[in-house]
SEVOTI-800353 format. One record per atom (N, C-alpha, C): atom name; z, x, y. Coordinates in steps of 0.02 Angstrom, whole numbers, plus 50000, padded with zeros to 5 digits. Layout:
N
at|c3|c1|c2
CA|Z|X|Y
...
//
This chain:
372
at|c3|c1|c2
N|49855|47851|44076
CA|49923|47830|44090
C|49937|47838|44165
N|49970|47787|44194
CA|49985|47791|44266
C|50038|47843|44279
N|50031|47874|44331
CA|50079|47926|44350
C|50134|47897|44393
N|50195|47914|44377
CA|50251|47890|44417
C|50246|47917|44489
N|50269|47874|44537
CA|50266|47894|44607
C|50311|47953|44620
N|50361|47964|44575
CA|50406|48021|44586
C|50373|48086|44565
N|50315|48080|44530
CA|50285|48141|44504
C|50212|48148|44525
N|50195|48115|44581
CA|50127|48122|44605
C|50118|48194|44629
N|50067|48228|44605
CA|50058|48298|44626
C|50044|48302|44701
N|50073|48351|44732
CA|50064|48360|44804
C|49994|48384|44819
N|49970|48366|44880
CA|49904|48388|44901
C|49905|48462|44916
N|49850|48496|44899
CA|49849|48568|44914
C|49851|48581|44989
N|49886|48633|45007
CA|49892|48651|45077
C|49826|48678|45102
N|49808|48660|45165
CA|49745|48685|45192
C|49748|48761|45202
N|49692|48793|45193
CA|49692|48867|45201
C|49709|48886|45272
N|49741|48943|45280
CA|49758|48964|45348
C|49695|48976|45390
N|49700|48961|45452
CA|49642|48969|45497
C|49664|48959|45568
N|49616|48957|45612
CA|49633|48948|45683
C|49663|48880|45696
N|49707|48875|45743
CA|49741|48812|45760
C|49691|48760|45783
N|49703|48697|45764
CA|49659|48643|45785
C|49666|48631|45859
N|49612|48606|45890
CA|49613|48594|45962
C|49661|48539|45980
N|49673|48491|45934
CA|49717|48436|45949
C|49788|48448|45927
N|49803|48509|45908
CA|49871|48524|45885
C|49919|48516|45944
N|49980|48493|45929
CA|50030|48483|45981
C|50051|48550|46010
N|50061|48554|46075
CA|50082|48617|46105
C|50153|48634|46084
N|50169|48698|46084
CA|50238|48717|46067
C|50286|48691|46119
N|50348|48678|46098
CA|50397|48653|46147
C|50408|48704|46202
N|50414|48681|46265
CA|50424|48728|46320
C|50492|48761|46317
N|50495|48821|46342
CA|50558|48858|46344
C|50599|48833|46404
N|50662|48819|46391
CA|50706|48796|46444
C|50750|48853|46468
N|50761|48854|46533
CA|50806|48904|46561
C|50877|48875|46562
N|50927|48912|46538
CA|50995|48885|46538
C|51016|48862|46607
N|51045|48803|46610
CA|51064|48774|46674
C|51113|48818|46713
N|51165|48847|46682
CA|51210|48890|46721
C|51174|48950|46753
N|51125|48977|46718
CA|51088|49034|46746
C|51050|49013|46808
N|51016|48955|46804
CA|50978|48931|46862
C|51023|48915|46921
N|51077|48880|46908
CA|51122|48861|46962
C|51154|48923|46995
N|51172|48972|46953
CA|51201|49033|46981
C|51151|49070|47024
N|51089|49077|46998
CA|51038|49112|47036
C|51021|49078|47101
N|51012|49012|47100
CA|50996|48976|47161
C|51056|48974|47208
N|51117|48970|47180
CA|51176|48970|47222
C|51185|49036|47260
N|51163|49091|47230
CA|51164|49155|47265
C|51105|49163|47313
N|51048|49135|47293
CA|50987|49142|47334
C|50993|49102|47399
N|51029|49046|47398
CA|51031|49003|47457
C|51065|49037|47517
N|51127|49064|47510
CA|51156|49097|47569
C|51118|49160|47589
N|51089|49196|47540
CA|51049|49254|47557
C|50988|49234|47597
N|50957|49178|47578
CA|50898|49153|47614
C|50917|49131|47684
N|50976|49101|47692
CA|50998|49081|47759
C|51007|49142|47804
N|51035|49196|47777
CA|51043|49257|47817
C|50975|49285|47836
N|50928|49285|47788
CA|50861|49310|47802
C|50827|49265|47854
N|50839|49200|47850
CA|50810|49155|47900
C|50836|49169|47970
N|50899|49190|47974
CA|50928|49207|48039
C|50907|49276|48064
N|50887|49320|48017
CA|50873|49389|48036
C|50799|49405|48046
N|50755|49367|48015
CA|50684|49382|48019
C|50651|49343|48075
N|50612|49377|48115
CA|50578|49345|48171
C|50542|49395|48214
N|50514|49371|48269
CA|50473|49414|48312
C|50515|49464|48350
N|50576|49447|48369
CA|50618|49494|48407
C|50646|49547|48361
N|50647|49608|48384
CA|50667|49664|48342
C|50742|49675|48341
N|50778|49634|48303
CA|50850|49642|48296
C|50865|49676|48230
N|50912|49723|48230
CA|50931|49757|48168
C|50974|49710|48125
N|50976|49725|48060
CA|51016|49683|48016
C|51091|49689|48032
N|51112|49748|48055
CA|51182|49755|48075
C|51199|49708|48133
N|51154|49702|48180
CA|51165|49656|48235
C|51166|49584|48211
N|51119|49567|48168
CA|51114|49498|48142
C|51179|49479|48106
N|51203|49522|48062
CA|51264|49508|48024
C|51323|49502|48072
N|51326|49545|48123
CA|51382|49542|48171
C|51381|49477|48210
N|51322|49454|48231
CA|51317|49392|48269
C|51334|49332|48225
N|51313|49335|48162
CA|51330|49280|48116
C|51405|49277|48105
N|51436|49335|48097
CA|51508|49336|48088
C|51545|49311|48150
N|51519|49329|48208
CA|51550|49305|48270
C|51543|49230|48276
N|51486|49203|48256
CA|51477|49131|48259
C|51520|49094|48210
N|51531|49123|48151
CA|51572|49090|48100
C|51646|49093|48116
N|51667|49148|48145
CA|51739|49158|48156
C|51760|49146|48228
N|51711|49133|48272
CA|51727|49124|48343
C|51742|49189|48378
N|51715|49245|48352
CA|51728|49310|48382
C|51693|49318|48449
N|51715|49368|48487
CA|51688|49380|48554
C|51627|49425|48550
N|51581|49415|48598
CA|51523|49458|48606
C|51518|49478|48679
N|51488|49534|48692
CA|51482|49558|48761
C|51429|49518|48799
N|51433|49516|48865
CA|51385|49476|48904
C|51313|49497|48893
N|51300|49561|48882
CA|51231|49583|48873
C|51203|49565|48804
N|51246|49538|48760
CA|51223|49518|48693
C|51213|49443|48687
N|51224|49407|48741
CA|51219|49334|48738
C|51150|49311|48717
N|51098|49343|48744
CA|51029|49322|48728
C|51014|49333|48654
N|51033|49391|48628
CA|51020|49405|48557
C|51062|49359|48512
N|51124|49347|48532
CA|51167|49301|48493
C|51137|49231|48492
N|51110|49209|48548
CA|51079|49142|48551
C|51020|49138|48505
N|50980|49191|48502
CA|50922|49191|48457
C|50944|49184|48384
N|50994|49223|48365
CA|51016|49223|48295
C|51053|49159|48276
N|51103|49140|48316
CA|51146|49085|48297
C|51118|49016|48316
N|51096|49010|48378
CA|51074|48945|48402
C|51003|48926|48379
N|50958|48975|48376
CA|50889|48960|48361
C|50872|48970|48287
N|50883|49031|48263
CA|50861|49046|48194
C|50905|49015|48141
N|50971|49022|48147
CA|51015|48997|48094
C|51012|48921|48090
N|51013|48887|48147
CA|51009|48814|48146
C|50944|48792|48114
N|50891|48829|48126
CA|50826|48813|48097
C|50827|48824|48021
N|50858|48879|47999
CA|50862|48892|47927
C|50904|48840|47892
N|50960|48821|47922
CA|51003|48769|47893
C|50965|48703|47888
N|50929|48685|47941
CA|50891|48622|47939
C|50836|48625|47888
N|50804|48684|47880
CA|50753|48691|47828
C|50782|48680|47759
N|50843|48706|47747
CA|50876|48696|47682
C|50890|48622|47670
N|50914|48588|47722
CA|50930|48517|47715
C|50867|48476|47701
N|50814|48490|47738
CA|50751|48454|47729
C|50722|48467|47660
N|50722|48531|47639
CA|50695|48547|47573
C|50735|48514|47517
N|50801|48514|47523
CA|50842|48482|47472
C|50830|48407|47470
N|50825|48375|47529
CA|50814|48303|47531
C|50746|48283|47502
N|50693|48318|47522
CA|50626|48301|47498
C|50621|48311|47422
N|50651|48365|47396
CA|50648|48378|47324
C|50685|48326|47284
N|50745|48308|47306
CA|50784|48257|47270
C|50750|48189|47272
N|50724|48170|47330
CA|50691|48106|47335
C|50626|48106|47295
N|50593|48164|47291
CA|50534|48169|47248
C|50550|48153|47176
N|50606|48180|47151
CA|50628|48164|47083
C|50639|48089|47075
N|50673|48059|47123
CA|50689|47987|47119
C|50627|47944|47122
N|50580|47961|47167
CA|50520|47919|47175
C|50476|47923|47113
N|50471|47982|47083
CA|50431|47988|47022
C|50460|47947|46965
N|50526|47942|46962
CA|50557|47899|46911
C|50549|47825|46930
N|50553|47810|46995
CA|50550|47741|47018
C|50483|47709|47004
N|50429|47746|47018
CA|50362|47718|47009
C|50330|47742|46945
N|50365|47786|46908
CA|50339|47813|46845
C|50269|47839|46853
N|50261|47881|46904
CA|50196|47909|46920
C|50205|47983|46936
N|50170|48026|46899
CA|50178|48097|46907
C|50152|48122|46974
N|50111|48084|47009
CA|50083|48104|47072
C|50122|48077|47132
N|50178|48045|47119
CA|50217|48015|47173
C|50260|48068|47207
N|50271|48058|47272
CA|50316|48101|47310
C|50347|48058|47365
N|50392|48085|47406
CA|50426|48043|47456
C|50379|48009|47505
N|50318|48035|47512
CA|50273|48006|47562
C|50228|47952|47533
N|50231|47940|47467
CA|50188|47890|47437
C|50209|47820|47458
N|50269|47812|47484
CA|50292|47746|47506
C|50269|47729|47577
N|50235|47774|47610
CA|50211|47760|47678
C|50263|47769|47731
N|50323|47795|47714
CA|50377|47801|47762
C|50363|47856|47813
N|50336|47912|47789
CA|50324|47969|47834
C|50272|47952|47887
N|50218|47918|47867
CA|50167|47900|47916
C|50193|47847|47964
N|50239|47805|47941
CA|50270|47758|47987
C|50314|47793|48038
N|50352|47843|48015
CA|50393|47882|48062
C|50350|47919|48113
N|50290|47939|48092
CA|50246|47975|48137
C|50224|47932|48196
N|50219|47867|48187
CA|50200|47823|48242
C|50252|47827|48298
N|50316|47821|48280
CA|50368|47824|48330
C|50373|47892|48362
N|50367|47945|48322
CA|50372|48013|48350
C|50315|48026|48399
N|50255|48004|48382
CA|50198|48015|48427
C|50205|47975|48491
N|50236|47917|48487
CA|50247|47878|48547
C|50291|47916|48597
N|50338|47955|48570
CA|50381|47995|48614
C|50344|48057|48639
N|50310|48092|48594
CA|50277|48155|48613
C|50218|48144|48661
N|50182|48089|48651
CA|50121|48079|48690
C|50133|48035|48751
N|50171|47982|48742
CA|50178|47933|48797
C|50248|47934|48829
N|50293|47976|48803
CA|50359|47981|48834
C|50404|47922|48822
N|50394|47886|48766
CA|50435|47827|48752
C|50508|47848|48740
N|50554|47803|48755
CA|50626|47813|48746
C|50650|47875|48783
N|50620|47889|48839
CA|50640|47949|48877
C|50712|47949|48898
N|50743|47890|48904
CA|50813|47886|48925
C|50861|47916|48873
N|50837|47924|48811
CA|50880|47952|48759
C|50881|48028|48758
N|50840|48059|48799
CA|50840|48132|48804
C|50820|48165|48739
N|50862|48213|48716
CA|50845|48252|48657
C|50847|48209|48593
N|50877|48151|48597
CA|50880|48107|48538
C|50820|48061|48534
N|50776|48062|48583
CA|50720|48014|48584
C|50675|48022|48523
N|50655|48083|48507
CA|50609|48094|48452
C|50639|48073|48386
N|50700|48094|48371
CA|50732|48077|48308
C|50743|48002|48302
N|50765|47971|48357
CA|50778|47899|48355
C|50714|47859|48344
N|50661|47877|48380
CA|50598|47841|48373
C|50569|47849|48303
N|50572|47910|48276
CA|50545|47922|48209
C|50584|47883|48157
N|50651|47884|48163
CA|50692|47850|48113
C|50683|47774|48117
N|50681|47746|48177
CA|50673|47674|48184
C|50605|47652|48157
N|50552|47689|48174
CA|50486|47670|48149
C|50481|47679|48074
N|50518|47728|48046
CA|50520|47735|47973
C|50552|47674|47940
N|50606|47649|47970
CA|50638|47589|47943
C|50591|47528|47948
N|50554|47524|48004
CA|50505|47469|48010
C|50452|47474|47956
N|50428|47535|47945
CA|50378|47545|47892
C|50406|47527|47824
N|50469|47546|47812
CA|50501|47528|47748
C|50505|47453|47739
N|50522|47417|47792
CA|50527|47344|47788
C|50459|47313|47773
N|50407|47339|47804
CA|50340|47312|47792
C|50318|47325|47720
N|50329|47386|47696
CA|50309|47401|47627
C|50348|47357|47578
N|50412|47350|47590
CA|50453|47309|47545
C|50430|47236|47546
N|50415|47209|47606
CA|50395|47140|47611
C|50328|47127|47577
N|50282|47174|47582
CA|50216|47165|47552
C|50218|47176|47477
N|50257|47227|47455
CA|50256|47244|47384
C|50299|47197|47341
N|50348|47164|47370
CA|50393|47123|47331
C|50360|47059|47309
N|50372|47040|47247
CA|50348|46977|47219
C|50407|46940|47188
N|50393|46884|47158
CA|50446|46846|47124
C|50477|46886|47067
N|50438|46932|47040
CA|50464|46973|46985
C|50497|47037|47010
N|50502|47045|47076
CA|50534|47104|47104
C|50483|47157|47124
N|50506|47219|47126
CA|50463|47275|47144
C|50436|47308|47081
N|50370|47309|47075
CA|50339|47342|47017
C|50311|47409|47039
N|50307|47458|46993
CA|50283|47525|47013
C|50213|47524|47042
N|50167|47486|47012
CA|50099|47486|47036
C|50093|47457|47106
N|50128|47401|47120
CA|50124|47371|47186
C|50156|47417|47239
N|50209|47452|47221
CA|50239|47499|47268
C|50191|47555|47287
N|50158|47584|47236
CA|50111|47639|47249
C|50053|47615|47291
N|50023|47558|47272
CA|49965|47533|47308
C|49983|47513|47380
N|50040|47479|47388
CA|50060|47459|47455
C|50077|47519|47499
N|50115|47566|47470
CA|50132|47625|47509
C|50071|47666|47529
N|50023|47672|47483
CA|49962|47709|47499
C|49922|47674|47555
N|49916|47608|47550
CA|49880|47570|47602
C|49915|47577|47669
N|49981|47571|47670
CA|50018|47578|47733
C|50012|47649|47761
N|50011|47698|47716
CA|50003|47767|47738
C|49938|47776|47778
N|49883|47751|47751
CA|49820|47758|47787
C|49819|47717|47851
N|49851|47659|47850
CA|49853|47618|47910
C|49892|47652|47966
N|49952|47677|47950
CA|49993|47711|48001
C|49959|47776|48023
N|49926|47811|47977
CA|49892|47873|47995
C|49835|47859|48045
N|49801|47803|48036
CA|49749|47784|48083
C|49778|47771|48152
N|49837|47739|48155
CA|49869|47726|48219
C|49887|47792|48254
N|49917|47839|48217
CA|49936|47902|48247
C|49875|47942|48269
N|49822|47941|48231
CA|49761|47976|48251
C|49734|47947|48316
N|49734|47882|48321
CA|49711|47850|48383
C|49755|47871|48442
N|49820|47875|48431
CA|49866|47895|48485
C|49852|47966|48508
N|49837|48010|48460
CA|49822|48080|48478
C|49758|48084|48520
N|49707|48047|48500
CA|49644|48048|48537
C|49651|48014|48605
N|49699|47968|48611
CA|49708|47934|48675
C|49752|47973|48723
N|49781|48028|48699
CA|49826|48067|48742
C|49787|48098|48800
N|49815|48094|48859
CA|49783|48122|48918
C|49800|48196|48927
N|49857|48216|48900
CA|49879|48286|48908
C|49865|48324|48844
N|49830|48380|48850
CA|49814|48420|48791
C|49875|48448|48756
N|49926|48468|48795
CA|49987|48496|48765
C|50024|48444|48725
N|50024|48381|48749
CA|50057|48328|48712
C|50022|48316|48646
N|49955|48317|48646
CA|49918|48307|48584
C|49931|48365|48536
N|49936|48426|48562
CA|49950|48483|48519
C|50019|48477|48487
N|50068|48456|48526
CA|50136|48447|48499
C|50137|48393|48446
N|50098|48340|48458
CA|50094|48286|48409
C|50063|48310|48344
N|50010|48349|48348
CA|49978|48375|48288
C|50024|48423|48251
N|50061|48463|48288
CA|50109|48510|48257
C|50162|48470|48219
N|50186|48417|48249
CA|50236|48376|48216
C|50208|48342|48154
N|50146|48317|48159
CA|50115|48283|48102
C|50105|48330|48043
N|50094|48394|48056
CA|50085|48442|48002
C|50151|48471|47978
N|50206|48453|48010
CA|50271|48476|47990
C|50291|48539|48028
N|50347|48536|48062
CA|50370|48594|48101
C|50445|48589|48112
N|50478|48647|48109
CA|50549|48651|48123
C|50563|48687|48188
N|50512|48691|48231
CA|50519|48728|48294
C|50568|48695|48341
N|50579|48630|48334
CA|50627|48595|48378
C|50696|48591|48350
N|50712|48631|48298
CA|50777|48627|48266
C|50832|48650|48312
N|50889|48616|48308
CA|50950|48636|48344
C|51010|48608|48306
N|51068|48632|48324
CA|51128|48611|48287
C|51141|48536|48296
N|51118|48506|48350
CA|51130|48434|48360
C|51093|48392|48309
N|51037|48416|48283
CA|50998|48377|48235
C|51022|48387|48163
N|51066|48435|48152
CA|51088|48450|48084
C|51133|48396|48054
N|51185|48371|48090
CA|51231|48323|48059
C|51197|48259|48033
N|51150|48231|48071
CA|51118|48169|48050
C|51079|48180|47986
N|51037|48232|47985
CA|50997|48246|47926
C|51041|48263|47866
N|51093|48304|47878
CA|51138|48324|47824
C|51175|48264|47796
N|51199|48220|47839
CA|51234|48161|47816
C|51191|48117|47772
N|51129|48104|47794
CA|51083|48062|47755
C|51067|48094|47688
N|51054|48159|47688
CA|51036|48193|47625
C|51095|48195|47577
N|51155|48210|47602
CA|51214|48213|47559
C|51229|48145|47528
N|51225|48092|47568
CA|51236|48025|47540
C|51183|48008|47488
N|51120|48026|47502
CA|51067|48013|47454
C|51077|48052|47389
N|51097|48115|47395
CA|51109|48156|47335
C|51167|48128|47295
N|51219|48105|47330
CA|51276|48076|47294
C|51257|48014|47254
N|51217|47971|47286
CA|51195|47911|47250
C|51151|47929|47191
N|51104|47975|47199
CA|51059|47993|47145
C|51096|48026|47087
N|51145|48069|47104
CA|51184|48100|47050
C|51223|48047|47011
N|51249|47997|47046
CA|51285|47942|47013
C|51238|47900|46970
N|51175|47896|46989
CA|51126|47854|46954
C|51083|47893|46905
N|51101|47955|46890
CA|51057|47997|46849
C|51043|47966|46780
N|51094|47939|46748
CA|51084|47909|46682
C|51038|47848|46687
N|51045|47808|46739
CA|51001|47750|46748
C|50929|47772|46762
N|50922|47828|46797
CA|50855|47855|46809
C|50822|47877|46744
N|50861|47906|46698
CA|50834|47923|46632
C|50807|47862|46597
N|50844|47807|46600
CA|50822|47746|46568
C|50760|47717|46602
N|50759|47718|46669
CA|50703|47689|46705
C|50639|47728|46692
N|50644|47794|46685
CA|50585|47835|46673
C|50553|47820|46606
N|50590|47789|46560
CA|50562|47772|46495
C|50528|47704|46493
N|50529|47669|46550
CA|50497|47603|46553
C|50546|47547|46564
N|50523|47493|46592
CA|50567|47437|46610
C|50598|47405|46548
N|50558|47397|46495
CA|50585|47365|46435
C|50640|47407|46404
N|50628|47471|46399
CA|50680|47516|46371
C|50742|47516|46415
N|50732|47518|46481
CA|50789|47518|46527
C|50830|47454|46519
N|50796|47397|46514
CA|50831|47333|46506
C|50870|47333|46440
N|50840|47361|46387
CA|50874|47364|46322
C|50936|47407|46325
N|50936|47456|46371
CA|50994|47500|46378
C|51045|47474|46429
N|51034|47414|46454
CA|51082|47383|46499
C|51070|47398|46572
N|51011|47423|46590
CA|50995|47440|46660
C|50947|47387|46687
N|50964|47359|46745
CA|50920|47311|46777
C|50867|47349|46816
N|50805|47354|46791
CA|50754|47395|46824
C|50736|47371|46894
N|50735|47304|46904
CA|50718|47278|46970
C|50770|47296|47022
N|50833|47288|47005
CA|50887|47305|47052
C|50888|47379|47066
N|50882|47421|47014
CA|50883|47493|47024
C|50824|47516|47066
N|50766|47485|47056
CA|50708|47505|47095
C|50718|47487|47169
N|50749|47430|47183
CA|50763|47412|47253
C|50811|47462|47284
N|50863|47480|47248
CA|50911|47529|47274
C|50877|47596|47288
N|50836|47618|47240
CA|50802|47682|47249
C|50754|47680|47309
N|50722|47623|47317
CA|50675|47616|47373
C|50712|47623|47440
N|50769|47591|47446
CA|50808|47595|47508
C|50833|47666|47520
N|50859|47698|47468
CA|50885|47766|47475
C|50828|47814|47493
N|50771|47808|47458
CA|50715|47852|47471
C|50689|47843|47542
N|50686|47781|47565
CA|50661|47768|47632
C|50708|47795|47685
N|50774|47785|47675
CA|50823|47807|47725
C|50824|47884|47729
N|50825|47918|47672
CA|50828|47991|47672
C|50762|48020|47700
N|50706|47992|47677
CA|50641|48017|47702
C|50635|48007|47777
N|50656|47948|47801
CA|50654|47935|47873
C|50696|47983|47912
N|50757|47998|47889
CA|50801|48044|47924
C|50774|48115|47924
N|50745|48135|47868
CA|50717|48203|47862
C|50655|48211|47905
N|50610|48163|47899
CA|50548|48167|47938
C|50562|48164|48013
N|50615|48130|48032
CA|50632|48125|48103
C|50648|48192|48134
N|50673|48240|48094
CA|50692|48304|48122
C|50643|48360|48106
N|50597|48349|48059
CA|50553|48404|48037
C|50480|48387|48038
N|50462|48324|48051
CA|50393|48306|48045
C|50374|48293|47973
N|50310|48284|47961
CA|50285|48265|47894
C|50269|48327|47854
N|50318|48356|47822
CA|50308|48415|47779
C|50291|48391|47709
N|50230|48403|47689
CA|50207|48378|47625
C|50215|48428|47568
N|50205|48404|47508
CA|50199|48442|47446
C|50265|48466|47417
N|50319|48470|47457
CA|50383|48492|47430
C|50409|48441|47379
N|50407|48377|47398
CA|50432|48325|47353
C|50389|48314|47292
N|50329|48341|47291
CA|50285|48335|47233
C|50291|48397|47188
N|50290|48456|47219
CA|50286|48518|47180
C|50353|48536|47149
N|50407|48533|47188
CA|50472|48557|47164
C|50496|48518|47103
N|50494|48450|47103
CA|50517|48415|47043
C|50479|48434|46980
N|50413|48444|46985
CA|50374|48463|46926
C|50393|48533|46903
N|50400|48580|46949
CA|50418|48648|46930
C|50487|48650|46898
N|50535|48613|46926
CA|50602|48612|46898
C|50603|48577|46830
N|50563|48525|46823
CA|50559|48489|46759
C|50534|48536|46704
N|50490|48582|46721
CA|50467|48631|46672
C|50524|48677|46649
N|50570|48690|46694
CA|50623|48738|46679
C|50682|48707|46643
N|50700|48644|46660
CA|50762|48615|46633
C|50750|48552|46592
N|50688|48528|46589
CA|50676|48466|46552
C|50677|48405|46597
N|50673|48347|46566
CA|50665|48284|46603
C|50730|48247|46615
N|50786|48273|46591
CA|50851|48241|46603
C|50867|48243|46677
N|50876|48185|46708
CA|50886|48182|46780
C|50953|48212|46801
N|51000|48218|46757
CA|51062|48251|46775
C|51050|48325|46789
N|51006|48355|46750
CA|50988|48425|46761
C|50940|48432|46821
N|50892|48387|46823
CA|50843|48389|46878
C|50876|48385|46946
N|50923|48338|46953
CA|50954|48327|47018
C|51007|48380|47034
N|51025|48421|46985
CA|51069|48477|46999
C|51030|48537|47025
N|50968|48545|47002
CA|50929|48605|47018
C|50879|48594|47074
N|50845|48536|47074
CA|50791|48524|47121
C|50812|48531|47195
N|50869|48503|47216
CA|50887|48512|47287
C|50897|48585|47307
N|50928|48625|47263
CA|50938|48696|47279
C|50871|48732|47282
N|50827|48717|47234
CA|50761|48749|47234
C|50721|48730|47295
N|50723|48666|47314
CA|50687|48645|47374
C|50715|48676|47437
N|50780|48684|47441
CA|50811|48714|47500
C|50789|48787|47508
N|50793|48826|47454
CA|50772|48896|47457
C|50698|48902|47473
N|50658|48860|47441
CA|50585|48863|47454
C|50568|48851|47527
N|50597|48799|47556
CA|50577|48782|47624
C|50604|48832|47676
N|50660|48863|47662
CA|50684|48916|47707
C|50633|48972|47711
N|50607|48993|47653
CA|50560|49049|47652
C|50492|49029|47679
N|50472|48967|47667
CA|50409|48944|47697
C|50415|48943|47773
N|50472|48922|47798
CA|50482|48921|47871
C|50483|48992|47899
N|50512|49039|47862
CA|50510|49109|47884
C|50438|49133|47889
N|50398|49119|47838
CA|50328|49139|47840
C|50291|49107|47899
N|50307|49044|47913
CA|50273|49010|47968
C|50286|49045|48035
N|50343|49080|48040
CA|50361|49113|48103
C|50335|49184|48108
N|50324|49217|48051
CA|50308|49289|48053
C|50235|49304|48037
N|50199|49259|48004
CA|50130|49274|47984
C|50086|49287|48044
N|50091|49245|48095
CA|50050|49252|48155
C|50093|49263|48217
N|50151|49295|48209
CA|50197|49305|48265
C|50161|49338|48323
N|50176|49316|48385
CA|50227|49267|48405
C|50205|49195|48399
N|50142|49181|48379
CA|50121|49112|48368
C|50155|49086|48305
N|50155|49020|48297
CA|50188|48989|48240
C|50142|48941|48203
N|50142|48945|48137
CA|50102|48900|48096
C|50142|48838|48079
N|50110|48780|48072
CA|50145|48721|48047
C|50170|48733|47976
N|50231|48712|47963
CA|50261|48723|47897
C|50220|48686|47843
N|50196|48626|47859
CA|50159|48587|47811
C|50095|48621|47788
N|50065|48662|47831
CA|50005|48699|47811
C|50022|48749|47757
N|50077|48785|47766
CA|50096|48836|47716
C|50120|48804|47651
N|50155|48747|47654
CA|50176|48716|47591
C|50115|48695|47550
N|50062|48674|47584
CA|50000|48657|47548
C|49966|48719|47520
N|49962|48772|47561
CA|49931|48834|47539
C|49966|48863|47479
N|50033|48860|47479
CA|50071|48886|47422
C|50072|48836|47364
N|50078|48772|47381
CA|50089|48722|47329
C|50028|48706|47288
N|49969|48704|47318
CA|49909|48683|47281
C|49895|48730|47223
N|49889|48796|47233
CA|49876|48839|47175
C|49932|48839|47123
N|49994|48836|47147
CA|50051|48833|47100
C|50048|48770|47058
N|50030|48714|47090
CA|50027|48651|47054
C|49970|48651|47004
N|49914|48681|47023
CA|49857|48685|46976
C|49876|48727|46915
N|49908|48784|46926
CA|49930|48826|46870
C|49979|48789|46826
N|50024|48752|46858
CA|50074|48713|46820
C|50040|48662|46776
N|49990|48627|46803
CA|49955|48576|46765
C|49913|48605|46708
N|49893|48669|46715
CA|49852|48700|46663
C|49893|48723|46603
N|49958|48723|46610
CA|50001|48743|46554
C|50002|48689|46501
N|49985|48706|46440
CA|49984|48658|46386
C|50054|48635|46366
N|50104|48675|46384
CA|50173|48657|46366
C|50203|48607|46413
N|50168|48589|46468
CA|50198|48545|46517
C|50176|48473|46505
N|50224|48427|46508
CA|50210|48356|46502
C|50259|48318|46546
N|50233|48279|46592
CA|50277|48242|46637
C|50321|48195|46597
N|50386|48201|46608
CA|50433|48158|46575
C|50452|48180|46505
N|50419|48234|46481
CA|50436|48257|46414
C|50499|48299|46413
N|50536|48294|46360
CA|50597|48334|46353
C|50581|48402|46324
//
């Protein structure tokens, strides 16, 4: 007699044993968003104070706090304290603030670029913008181009050449179907190597050894030229970029799931990708113009934050800029104190710190790019 489907006996359960190799990893533990934001919100001002207080000159913390308070409130200082005040307020604090701005910008754009090209290995430099900016910066450092602009020559040349690089990448990558992730990655990578070859040639063609050394320092990333005059431009570009990305967070969630899914959810993937490309290029150009080519921040921070809060871009874009800002402040502090009074390029330390951290991150079975 046939057995009714409602009464088919269940299959016996397999005996307990070791977990199968292909078993799905357990869901990752998420850190509550308020806890992360509170912790980073407290760490950022503390890091800024440490950035202003730590360095080769032997200033006490009481002096550092007093000079910071005088700078914030417009208080008076004695004539014999002018030199120490200049070190704390004009040199160290401006550098720490710029490091926070650069770290926040690179981290946020890293989140956006990874969603734009749907590639876990993408970062702000995959578009070839940083290497394009390097061409203009090296023209100033090595050949003295745009000398009439004075202190603005380096930033102006780097930003303009970044925009030129952006235009070239866009023109080559664009097709009748718009901008596709694969063409963007391939075009940006090709342009990166092309612009890097130009900058390498410029360094070797330099007649002055000091100019070549400055160019190499800039290429590896450095905040040694930071001053308060360079803060407003970088801060304005980063804040505008963060505002746009926060407004587009829901669309980024849709885009990260694929073009077809995004279109089904009412998002035009081609238009959004063009907007993201322009924002990423503008912010990266502005940041690179004041700090040089600091790598790995835009790659490492988004992945680390994604492990903590998940793949929702509303959470990612709330945490990643703060995490990137705190990270780069401390990396810059290390660059100044490890071999004091000499200074290491910031990009060297971000790679030294980032590579092992990224390898450990990738070895975690609970981590999956784009997974919730």
